[in-house]
All heavy atoms as an XYZ file, in Angstrom:
723
protein
N       0.850     -1.193      0.000
C       0.000      0.000      0.000
C       0.887      1.246      0.000
O       1.809      1.340      0.799
C      -0.898     -0.019      1.222
C      -1.742      1.218      1.383
S      -2.773      1.123      2.846
C      -4.330      1.508      2.115
N       0.618      2.185     -0.897
C       1.447      3.393     -0.950
C       1.206      4.292      0.260
O       0.138      4.283      0.867
C       0.989      4.088     -2.229
C      -0.323      3.495     -2.565
C      -0.387      2.147     -1.921
N       2.230      5.062      0.604
C       2.114      6.005      1.708
C       1.239      7.192      1.325
O       0.553      7.754      2.152
C       3.497      6.505      2.111
C       4.373      5.388      2.632
O       3.941      4.641      3.521
O       5.504      5.264      2.136
N       1.293      7.569      0.055
C       0.463      8.661     -0.459
C      -0.391      8.093     -1.582
O       0.100      7.404     -2.462
C       1.327      9.833     -0.963
C       2.064     10.484      0.211
C       0.478     10.859     -1.713
C       3.008     11.597     -0.171
N      -1.684      8.375     -1.519
C      -2.626      7.881     -2.532
C      -3.690      8.952     -2.725
O      -4.570      9.123     -1.886
C      -3.256      6.569     -2.071
C      -4.067      5.883     -3.158
O      -4.376      6.532     -4.187
O      -4.394      4.705     -2.981
N      -3.567      9.719     -3.792
C      -4.455     10.854     -4.055
C      -5.134     10.657     -5.405
O      -4.474     10.369     -6.400
C      -3.666     12.187     -4.094
C      -2.946     12.434     -2.771
C      -4.585     13.353     -4.457
C      -1.970     13.596     -2.821
N      -6.431     10.826     -5.426
C      -7.182     10.880     -6.688
C      -7.713     12.308     -6.815
O      -8.354     12.815     -5.902
C      -8.328      9.887     -6.681
C      -7.834      8.461     -6.728
C      -8.978      7.481     -6.897
N      -8.501      6.112     -6.843
C      -8.069      5.415     -7.880
N      -8.079      5.965     -9.077
N      -7.643      4.187     -7.745
N      -7.409     12.919     -7.956
C      -7.798     14.318     -8.177
C      -8.522     14.433     -9.516
O      -7.954     14.095    -10.559
C      -6.554     15.210     -8.174
C      -6.884     16.661     -8.183
N      -7.152     17.368     -7.041
C      -7.029     17.531     -9.208
C      -7.429     18.622     -7.373
N      -7.360     18.734     -8.676
N      -9.767     14.904     -9.507
C     -10.514     15.014    -10.763
C      -9.958     16.116    -11.665
O      -9.344     17.068    -11.192
C     -11.934     15.356    -10.305
C     -11.764     15.998     -8.981
C     -10.546     15.378     -8.363
N     -10.175     15.952    -12.963
C      -9.817     17.007    -13.915
C     -10.771     16.927    -15.112
O     -11.414     15.910    -15.346
C      -8.351     16.909    -14.362
C      -8.071     15.819    -15.339
N      -8.312     15.950    -16.689
C      -7.564     14.578    -15.177
C      -7.962     14.837    -17.307
N      -7.521     13.976    -16.409
N     -10.826     18.033    -15.843
C     -11.684     18.104    -17.033
C     -10.879     18.467    -18.280
O     -11.452     18.856    -19.287
C     -12.812     19.140    -16.829
O     -12.215     20.405    -16.548
C     -13.739     18.726    -15.703
N      -9.580     18.321    -18.207
C      -8.710     18.696    -19.322
C      -8.704     17.634    -20.411
O      -8.929     16.461    -20.154
C      -7.276     18.873    -18.836
C      -7.051     20.043    -17.955
S      -5.278     20.102    -17.557
C      -5.219     21.688    -16.747
N      -8.399     18.085    -21.620
C      -8.132     17.171    -22.715
C      -6.834     16.423    -22.385
O      -5.979     16.963    -21.671
C      -7.979     17.951    -24.025
C      -9.243     18.625    -24.493
C     -10.333     17.620    -24.843
O     -10.020     16.554    -25.420
O     -11.503     17.894    -24.533
N      -6.656     15.223    -22.900
C      -5.468     14.434    -22.564
C      -4.138     15.164    -22.790
O      -3.249     15.091    -21.941
C      -5.581     13.206    -23.468
C      -7.047     13.057    -23.698
C      -7.593     14.468    -23.745
N      -4.010     15.887    -23.900
C      -2.754     16.598    -24.178
C      -2.503     17.709    -23.166
O      -1.369     17.930    -22.748
C      -2.764     17.165    -25.594
C      -2.700     16.093    -26.659
C      -2.928     16.654    -28.050
O      -3.824     17.472    -28.251
N      -2.126     16.203    -28.999
N      -3.563     18.424    -22.781
C      -3.426     19.479    -21.780
C      -3.031     18.893    -20.430
O      -2.175     19.443    -19.727
C      -4.735     20.249    -21.612
C      -5.116     21.134    -22.768
C      -6.481     21.755    -22.504
O      -7.461     21.049    -22.269
N      -6.525     23.071    -22.533
N      -3.681     17.810    -20.040
C      -3.390     17.173    -18.753
C      -1.943     16.677    -18.732
O      -1.230     16.856    -17.738
C      -4.364     16.029    -18.499
N      -1.506     16.086    -19.826
C      -0.130     15.582    -19.889
C       0.868     16.734    -19.767
O       1.885     16.618    -19.073
C       0.082     14.808    -21.183
C       1.420     14.091    -21.248
C       1.529     13.304    -22.560
N       2.779     12.611    -22.637
C       2.968     11.319    -22.400
N       1.952     10.557    -22.059
N       4.163     10.769    -22.501
N       0.591     17.837    -20.429
C       1.474     19.001    -20.350
C       1.526     19.556    -18.927
O       2.593     19.937    -18.435
C       1.025     20.082    -21.330
N       0.383     19.596    -18.259
C       0.346     20.088    -16.878
C       1.115     19.159    -15.941
O       1.839     19.621    -15.053
C      -1.099     20.244    -16.415
N       0.975     17.855    -16.136
C       1.736     16.905    -15.323
C       3.224     17.057    -15.601
O       4.046     16.997    -14.680
C       1.255     15.450    -15.562
C       2.205     14.449    -14.930
C      -0.150     15.261    -15.014
N       3.596     17.293    -16.849
C       5.008     17.489    -17.169
C       5.557     18.728    -16.479
O       6.693     18.731    -16.011
C       5.220     17.581    -18.684
C       6.683     17.663    -19.082
C       7.482     16.459    -18.647
O       7.126     15.337    -18.967
N       8.563     16.682    -17.915
N       4.757     19.794    -16.383
C       5.183     20.995    -15.658
C       5.454     20.662    -14.198
O       6.437     21.134    -13.613
C       4.118     22.084    -15.754
C       4.015     22.730    -17.104
C       2.887     23.756    -17.154
O       2.448     24.240    -16.087
O       2.441     24.075    -18.264
N       4.583     19.859    -13.602
C       4.781     19.432    -12.215
C       6.074     18.621    -12.106
O       6.876     18.832    -11.192
C       3.562     18.621    -11.714
C       2.336     19.524    -11.618
C       3.867     17.960    -10.374
C       1.031     18.779    -11.387
N       6.294     17.722    -13.054
C       7.509     16.895    -13.055
C       8.759     17.762    -13.162
O       9.759     17.512    -12.480
C       7.452     15.891    -14.194
N       8.707     18.768    -14.008
C       9.852     19.661    -14.173
C      10.178     20.366    -12.860
O      11.348     20.512    -12.488
C       9.592     20.683    -15.277
C       9.506     20.054    -16.662
O       9.923     18.883    -16.832
O       8.978     20.725    -17.570
N       9.149     20.794    -12.139
C       9.370     21.460    -10.848
C       9.925     20.481     -9.817
O      10.796     20.837     -9.025
C       8.076     22.088    -10.351
C       7.598     23.220    -11.221
C       7.325     24.443    -10.397
C       6.704     25.488    -11.273
N       7.629     26.518    -11.642
N       9.397     19.239     -9.810
C       9.911     18.228     -8.887
C      11.393     17.965     -9.150
O      12.193     17.836     -8.212
C       9.131     16.918     -9.031
C       7.718     16.885     -8.475
C       7.020     15.587     -8.885
C       7.733     17.009     -6.957
N      11.752     17.912    -10.423
C      13.147     17.680    -10.789
C      14.014     18.838    -10.323
O      15.086     18.629     -9.728
C      13.264     17.499    -12.318
O      12.503     16.355    -12.686
C      14.710     17.317    -12.739
N      13.545     20.045    -10.576
C      14.302     21.244    -10.216
C      14.451     21.384     -8.700
O      15.539     21.645     -8.197
C      13.575     22.463    -10.790
C      14.225     23.783    -10.482
C      13.385     24.934    -11.024
O      12.990     24.886    -12.204
O      13.110     25.866    -10.252
N      13.370     21.199     -7.967
C      13.374     21.451     -6.521
C      13.923     20.297     -5.692
O      14.542     20.528     -4.658
C      11.971     21.791     -6.034
C      11.485     23.138     -6.536
C      10.114     23.476     -6.049
N      10.095     23.670     -4.611
C       8.992     23.756     -3.893
N       7.814     23.664     -4.469
N       9.051     23.923     -2.589
N      13.678     19.059     -6.132
C      13.998     17.922     -5.278
C      14.930     16.900     -5.913
O      15.242     15.884     -5.300
C      12.705     17.225     -4.833
C      11.766     18.138     -4.125
C      10.591     18.545     -4.730
C      12.052     18.633     -2.859
C       9.716     19.400     -4.093
C      11.194     19.490     -2.206
C      10.014     19.883     -2.821
N      15.346     17.132     -7.141
C      16.280     16.227     -7.777
C      15.719     14.861     -8.133
O      16.463     13.887     -8.215
N      14.416     14.777     -8.349
C      13.834     13.499     -8.734
C      14.114     13.223    -10.210
O      14.340     14.135    -10.997
C      12.304     13.428     -8.473
C      11.978     13.630     -7.011
C      11.537     14.399     -9.325
N      14.094     11.964    -10.556
C      14.200     11.533    -11.938
C      12.802     11.160    -12.391
O      12.089     10.447    -11.683
C      15.135     10.314    -12.054
O      16.413     10.678    -11.554
C      15.252      9.848    -13.489
N      12.391     11.650    -13.555
C      11.048     11.395    -14.068
C      11.127     10.730    -15.432
O      12.016     11.031    -16.219
C      10.266     12.705    -14.209
S      10.033     13.591    -12.670
N      10.169      9.840    -15.685
C      10.064      9.222    -17.003
C       8.609      8.863    -17.255
O       7.880      8.499    -16.334
C      10.952      7.997    -17.116
C      10.525      6.847    -16.250
C      11.399      5.600    -16.448
N      11.072      4.614    -15.446
C      10.006      3.836    -15.445
N       9.135      3.932    -16.419
N       9.791      2.959    -14.485
N       8.198      8.983    -18.504
C       6.851      8.613    -18.918
C       6.826      7.150    -19.342
O       7.743      6.664    -20.001
C       6.381      9.470    -20.083
C       5.967     10.847    -19.683
C       6.735     11.971    -19.747
C       4.706     11.247    -19.156
N       6.029     13.048    -19.292
C       4.773     12.632    -18.929
C       3.529     10.574    -18.859
C       3.714     13.353    -18.406
C       2.461     11.283    -18.348
C       2.555     12.653    -18.132
N       5.780      6.460    -18.966
C       5.483      5.113    -19.441
C       4.009      5.128    -19.804
O       3.149      5.083    -18.909
C       5.788      4.075    -18.359
C       5.492      2.652    -18.816
O       5.331      2.427    -20.031
O       5.410      1.767    -17.943
N       3.733      5.300    -21.090
C       2.360      5.448    -21.575
C       1.739      6.676    -20.919
O       2.262      7.764    -21.067
C       1.565      4.163    -21.307
O       0.297      4.228    -21.919
N       0.664      6.510    -20.168
C      -0.010      7.640    -19.517
C       0.335      7.771    -18.034
O      -0.422      8.350    -17.261
C      -1.524      7.514    -19.680
C      -1.972      7.808    -21.095
O      -1.253      8.547    -21.804
O      -3.026      7.309    -21.505
N       1.473      7.250    -17.648
C       1.928      7.361    -16.256
C       3.302      7.998    -16.211
O       4.208      7.602    -16.945
C       2.005      5.981    -15.597
O       0.730      5.410    -15.479
N       3.440      8.989    -15.340
C       4.729      9.618    -15.111
C       5.302      9.016    -13.832
O       4.709      9.150    -12.762
C       4.592     11.130    -14.950
C       5.922     11.803    -14.646
C       6.584     12.237    -15.945
C       5.766     12.946    -13.712
N       6.423      8.321    -13.963
C       7.093      7.729    -12.807
C       8.163      8.697    -12.325
O       8.868      9.300    -13.137
C       7.727      6.393    -13.192
C       6.721      5.377    -13.613
N       6.241      4.415    -12.765
C       6.075      5.181    -14.780
C       5.360      3.667    -13.397
N       5.233      4.124    -14.634
N       8.285      8.819    -10.997
C       9.318      9.677    -10.430
C       9.977      8.960     -9.262
O       9.349      8.175     -8.561
C       8.750     11.045    -10.007
C       7.627     10.970     -9.005
C       7.879     11.007     -7.650
C       6.308     10.891     -9.438
C       6.841     10.956     -6.730
C       5.255     10.844     -8.533
C       5.531     10.873     -7.177
N      11.265      9.227     -9.089
C      11.959      8.621     -7.960
C      13.247      9.373     -7.646
O      13.749     10.134     -8.460
C      12.261      7.131     -8.211
C      13.173      6.907     -9.383
O      14.377      7.185     -9.251
O      12.693      6.455    -10.437
N      13.700      9.148     -6.472
C      14.986      9.592     -5.952
C      15.193      8.808     -4.672
O      14.298      8.085     -4.244
C      15.031     11.094     -5.707
C      14.080     11.572     -4.624
C      14.442     12.895     -4.034
N      15.497     12.709     -3.059
C      16.167     13.690     -2.487
N      15.891     14.920     -2.775
N      17.109     13.447     -1.624
N      16.294      8.941     -4.087
C      16.546      8.210     -2.860
C      15.475      8.575     -1.820
O      15.275      9.745     -1.507
C      17.931      8.584     -2.319
O      18.170      7.909     -1.117
N      14.724      7.584     -1.362
C      13.728      7.812     -0.321
C      12.305      8.030     -0.796
O      11.400      8.160      0.023
N      12.100      8.103     -2.103
C      10.738      8.285     -2.602
C      10.619      7.674     -3.999
O      11.525      7.790     -4.811
C      10.314      9.772     -2.610
C       8.833      9.914     -2.925
C      11.155     10.581     -3.560
C       8.256     11.285     -2.638
N       9.503      7.013     -4.214
C       9.220      6.422     -5.520
C       7.717      6.505     -5.744
O       6.930      6.139     -4.878
C       9.658      4.959     -5.530
C       9.472      4.275     -6.847
C       9.996      2.851     -6.812
O      11.006      2.591     -6.135
O       9.364      2.003     -7.467
N       7.316      7.022     -6.910
C       5.888      7.155     -7.140
C       5.540      7.349     -8.593
O       6.400      7.275     -9.477
N       4.253      7.586     -8.806
C       3.793      7.844    -10.170
C       2.540      8.709    -10.148
O       1.802      8.742     -9.167
C       3.549      6.554    -10.939
C       2.350      5.772    -10.499
C       2.191      4.537    -11.379
C       1.030      3.692    -10.889
N       0.820      2.517    -11.733
N       2.341      9.395    -11.267
C       1.132     10.163    -11.526
C       0.503      9.534    -12.753
O       1.073      9.597    -13.846
C       1.425     11.652    -11.771
C       2.182     12.254    -10.597
C       0.115     12.397    -12.034
C       2.680     13.674    -10.838
N      -0.629      8.915    -12.563
C      -1.313      8.231    -13.660
C      -2.407      9.138    -14.206
O      -3.242      9.637    -13.451
C      -1.911      6.921    -13.148
C      -2.523      6.082    -14.224
C      -3.042      4.757    -13.678
O      -3.133      4.550    -12.475
N      -3.400      3.867    -14.569
N      -2.383      9.353    -15.528
C      -3.404     10.153    -16.191
C      -4.576      9.256    -16.561
O      -4.428      8.325    -17.342
C      -2.852     10.777    -17.469
C      -1.870     11.916    -17.315
C      -1.299     12.284    -18.670
C      -2.521     13.100    -16.668
N      -5.718      9.538    -15.994
C      -6.949      8.839    -16.319
C      -7.840      9.816    -17.076
O      -7.609     11.033    -17.035
C      -7.623      8.346    -15.035
C      -6.752      7.445    -14.149
C      -7.420      7.205    -12.808
C      -6.440      6.145    -14.851
N      -8.873      9.359    -17.769
C      -9.695     10.274    -18.571
C     -10.291     11.449    -17.791
O     -10.381     12.545    -18.319
C     -10.789      9.365    -19.121
C     -10.156      8.018    -19.179
C      -9.245      7.959    -17.976
N     -10.675     11.241    -16.541
C     -11.304     12.323    -15.778
C     -10.651     12.560    -14.419
O     -11.209     13.259    -13.579
C     -12.800     12.034    -15.555
O     -12.931     10.812    -14.812
C     -13.542     11.934    -16.877
N      -9.470     11.990    -14.213
C      -8.808     12.149    -12.918
C      -7.322     11.859    -13.050
O      -6.865     11.285    -14.030
C      -9.423     11.213    -11.888
N      -6.589     12.283    -12.027
C      -5.193     11.911    -11.854
C      -5.134     11.003    -10.641
O      -5.868     11.199     -9.673
C      -4.326     13.134    -11.560
C      -4.272     14.220    -12.605
C      -3.518     15.417    -12.060
C      -3.603     13.720    -13.849
N      -4.256     10.024    -10.693
C      -4.055      9.163     -9.537
C      -2.578      9.234     -9.179
O      -1.720      8.806     -9.956
C      -4.473      7.732     -9.852
C      -4.422      6.829     -8.671
N      -4.361      5.473     -8.794
C      -4.424      7.078     -7.337
C      -4.336      4.920     -7.599
N      -4.354      5.880     -6.693
N      -2.288      9.823     -8.018
C      -0.919     10.002     -7.553
C      -0.662      9.001     -6.436
O      -1.413      8.963     -5.451
C      -0.688     11.435     -7.020
C       0.757     11.604     -6.556
C      -1.060     12.473     -8.062
N       0.380      8.205     -6.589
C       0.793      7.290     -5.533
C       2.279      7.461     -5.300
O       3.033      7.767     -6.230
C       0.494      5.817     -5.881
O       1.121      5.496     -7.117
C      -0.993      5.556     -5.978
N       2.694      7.272     -4.050
C       4.114      7.365     -3.727
C       4.419      6.525     -2.497
O       3.628      6.492     -1.542
C       4.513      8.814     -3.486
N       5.532      5.864     -2.550
C       6.061      5.141     -1.402
C       7.197      5.988     -0.839
O       8.089      6.419     -1.578
C       6.570      3.772     -1.825
N       7.134      6.238      0.451
C       8.107      7.108      1.101
C       9.067      6.305      1.958
O       8.642      5.429      2.722
C       7.385      8.142      1.982
C       6.323      8.990      1.297
C       5.601      9.862      2.312
C       6.929      9.837      0.202
N      10.341      6.618      1.854
C      11.339      6.006      2.717
C      11.263      6.602      4.108
O      10.439      7.484      4.404
N      12.120      6.146      4.969
C      12.088      6.523      6.386
C      12.094      8.037      6.603
O      11.253      8.568      7.325
C      13.269      5.873      7.114
C      13.313      6.194      8.572
C      12.405      5.639      9.453
C      14.264      7.081      9.067
C      12.439      5.943     10.799
C      14.311      7.399     10.410
C      13.398      6.828     11.278
N      13.022      8.745      5.980
C      13.110     10.196      6.208
C      11.900     10.946      5.649
O      11.381     11.868      6.272
C      14.396     10.757      5.608
C      15.688     10.307      6.286
C      16.891     10.837      5.522
C      15.730     10.768      7.733
N      11.449     10.552      4.464
C      10.299     11.219      3.862
C       8.995     10.854      4.561
O       8.062     11.639      4.575
C      10.209     10.906      2.367
C      11.214     11.655      1.546
C      12.369     11.040      1.105
C      11.018     12.987      1.227
C      13.305     11.727      0.356
C      11.942     13.687      0.480
C      13.104     13.057      0.040
N       8.929      9.663      5.151
C       7.710      9.250      5.868
C       7.417     10.202      7.017
O       6.261     10.484      7.319
C       7.855      7.814      6.364
N       8.450     10.739      7.630
C       8.268     11.692      8.721
C       7.661     13.004      8.227
O       7.077     13.755      9.016
C       9.602     11.958      9.410
N       7.773     13.259      6.919
C       7.246     14.497      6.342
C       6.033     14.234      5.460
O       5.706     15.031      4.590
C       8.336     15.197      5.528
C       9.549     15.549      6.350
S      10.842     16.456      5.470
C      10.863     15.781      3.859
N       5.354     13.125      5.665
C       4.229     12.733      4.821
C       3.152     13.815      4.749
O       2.700     14.175      3.666
C       3.609     11.425      5.312
C       2.392     11.031      4.489
C       1.684      9.833      5.055
C       0.400      9.602      4.267
N      -0.417      8.559      4.824
N       2.734     14.341      5.870
C       1.646     15.327      5.885
C       1.972     16.566      5.052
O       1.164     16.968      4.206
C       1.272     15.698      7.314
N       3.131     17.207      5.238
C       3.415     18.383      4.406
C       3.611     18.038      2.926
O       3.241     18.828      2.056
C       4.679     18.987      5.006
C       5.210     18.013      5.977
C       4.127     17.047      6.298
N       4.174     16.876      2.627
C       4.345     16.471      1.232
C       2.984     16.288      0.577
O       2.720     16.793     -0.518
C       5.176     15.176      1.124
C       6.620     15.437      1.537
C       5.114     14.603     -0.288
C       7.459     14.179      1.704
N       2.092     15.576      1.258
C       0.755     15.341      0.714
C      -0.024     16.646      0.573
O      -0.700     16.871     -0.438
C      -0.005     14.357      1.602
C      -1.271     13.860      0.981
C      -1.867     12.676      1.715
O      -1.278     12.178      2.680
O      -2.954     12.248      1.293
N       0.116     17.527      1.535
C      -0.557     18.823      1.476
C      -0.072     19.641      0.279
O      -0.870     20.257     -0.436
C      -0.304     19.586      2.779
O      -0.869     20.852      2.734
N       1.229     19.639      0.047
C       1.782     20.384     -1.090
C       1.333     19.771     -2.416
O       0.999     20.490     -3.359
C       3.317     20.419     -1.004
C       3.987     21.129     -2.153
C       3.712     22.631     -2.238
O       3.062     23.192     -1.333
O       4.124     23.245     -3.237
N       1.301     18.448     -2.493
C       0.803     17.797     -3.709
C      -0.636     18.207     -3.998
O      -0.985     18.539     -5.126
C       0.886     16.279     -3.577
C       2.240     15.644     -3.817
C       2.222     14.182     -3.392
C       2.641     15.773     -5.269
N      -1.471     18.182     -2.977
C      -2.878     18.569     -3.158
C      -3.002     20.030     -3.598
O      -3.801     20.367     -4.459
C      -3.676     18.313     -1.884
C      -3.868     16.839     -1.607
C      -4.746     16.613     -0.368
N      -4.797     15.228      0.002
C      -5.590     14.317     -0.564
N      -6.394     14.670     -1.543
N      -5.578     13.065     -0.158
N      -2.180     20.908     -3.021
C      -2.208     22.330     -3.385
C      -1.830     22.510     -4.853
O      -2.512     23.224     -5.602
C      -1.250     23.127     -2.496
C      -1.317     24.638     -2.742
C      -0.181     25.367     -2.064
N       1.098     25.116     -2.695
C       1.504     25.642     -3.857
N       0.708     26.446     -4.531
N       2.701     25.359     -4.347
N      -0.770     21.838     -5.291
C      -0.317     21.955     -6.679
C      -1.362     21.386     -7.633
O      -1.658     21.972     -8.677
C       1.050     21.266     -6.864
C       1.417     21.148     -8.331
C       2.128     22.023     -6.107
N      -1.957     20.257     -7.282
C      -2.990     19.664     -8.132
C      -4.204     20.580     -8.234
O      -4.770     20.751     -9.313
C      -3.392     18.283     -7.604
C      -2.321     17.200     -7.718
C      -2.780     15.938     -7.000
C      -1.974     16.916     -9.165
N      -4.593     21.170     -7.112
C      -5.729     22.118     -7.133
C      -5.414     23.302     -8.042
O      -6.275     23.743     -8.812
C      -6.044     22.635     -5.725
C      -6.806     21.633     -4.878
O      -7.392     20.686     -5.445
O      -6.806     21.795     -3.642
N      -4.190     23.798     -7.953
C      -3.800     24.958     -8.759
C      -3.773     24.630    -10.251
O      -4.273     25.394    -11.073
C      -2.426     25.444     -8.304
C      -1.922     26.652     -9.054
C      -0.571     27.073     -8.522
C      -0.021     28.229     -9.324
N       1.319     28.617     -8.864
N      -3.211     23.504    -10.623
C      -3.037     23.146    -12.028
C      -4.269     22.541    -12.675
O      -4.451     22.634    -13.880
C      -1.899     22.144    -12.191
C      -0.567     22.658    -11.757
C       0.089     23.386    -12.885
N       1.451     23.711    -12.476
C       2.082     24.779    -12.876
N       1.507     25.607    -13.696
N       3.295     25.007    -12.472
N      -5.116     21.879    -11.879
C      -6.207     21.101    -12.454
C      -7.593     21.537    -11.991
O      -8.547     20.783    -12.119
C      -6.005     19.607    -12.148
C      -4.851     19.033    -12.887
C      -3.594     18.971    -12.300
C      -4.977     18.583    -14.185
C      -2.506     18.473    -12.983
C      -3.908     18.076    -14.881
C      -2.670     18.025    -14.280
N      -7.724     22.734    -11.491
C      -9.056     23.217    -11.098
C      -9.512     24.368    -11.966
O      -8.793     24.962    -12.670
C      -9.039     23.649     -9.644
O      -8.822     22.545     -8.822
């Protein structure tokens, strides 16, 4: 079971949603040094202590992440920031 499991609705066309997720990935890479890669409609991201994905569904995003020991202690602020960014980009 993932430590973070967020479903966020959206009404964007697939290309728009993918572009918005890529913007989020670019910021994650810049701010936290994560490595991102696309596999079909899922963006996988990882770095030491965190591994997850953002899956593009027709009417929602599904974000899951497994947190290592150090990141698990910061689960609440990480999840809160993810929700804030998703609300900003997909509302």
